[in-house]
C-alpha positions in Angstrom: 102.6 110.0 81.8 101.9 106.4 81.6 99.7 105.5 84.7 99.9 101.8 84.6 103.8 101.7 84.0 104.1 103.9 87.1 101.8 101.5 88.9 103.6 98.6 87.8 106.9 99.8 89.0 105.6 100.8 92.6 104.3 97.2 92.7 107.5 95.8 91.7 109.3 98.0 94.0 107.2 97.7 97.3 106.5 94.0 96.7 110.2 93.1 95.7 109.2 91.2 92.7 112.6 91.5 90.9 110.8 92.5 87.8 108.0 90.2 87.5 105.5 93.1 87.4 106.8 93.9 83.9 104.7 90.6 82.6 101.5 92.1 84.5 98.7 93.5 82.4 95.4 95.3 83.4 93.6 91.7 83.8 96.4 90.5 86.2 94.6 89.7 89.6 96.5 91.2 92.7 94.8 91.1 96.1 94.2 87.3 97.3 96.2 86.2 94.6 99.8 87.8 94.6 101.2 86.3 98.0 103.3 89.5 98.4 100.5 91.7 98.6 99.4 91.4 102.2 97.8 94.1 104.1 101.2 95.6 105.2 102.0 95.7 101.5 98.8 97.4 100.7 99.6 100.2 103.2 103.3 100.5 101.5 101.6 100.6 98.0 99.3 103.2 98.9 102.2 105.5 100.6 104.3 105.0 97.6 101.3 106.1 95.3 100.7 109.1 97.5 104.3 110.0 97.4 105.0 109.3 93.5 101.8 111.1 92.2 101.3 113.6 94.8 97.8 112.8 96.0 96.3 111.8 99.4 94.2 108.6 99.7 91.7 109.0 102.7 90.7 105.9 104.5 87.1 106.0 103.1 88.4 106.2 99.4 89.9 102.8 99.0 88.8 99.2 99.3 89.8 95.8 98.5 88.1 96.3 94.7 90.8 99.2 94.2 93.4 96.4 94.5 91.4 93.4 92.7 93.6 93.9 89.4 96.3 95.9 87.9 93.5 97.7 85.9 91.4 98.6 89.0 94.5 99.9 90.9 95.5 101.9 87.9 91.9 103.3 87.4 91.7 104.3 91.0 95.4 106.3 90.1 93.6 107.9 87.2 90.6 108.9 89.2 92.9 110.5 91.7 94.7 112.3 89.1 91.8 113.5 87.2 
């Protein structure tokens, strides 16, 4: 499984990006840069990550740095899957 590809698909779906996530790479900034990623959208992304990957995210496991870039979000997912 390609975790980054799945993360990009989730971002595209939850944020209604209309395929824009296809052009994102590991260094693409997210939180604070992508206007669609507000606090409610973060909750939606976390819920979709939990559903798609079958893990649970506890409140103290995630902070803004996890959503800093596509790479940091992918690394968070990969850490949960390890």
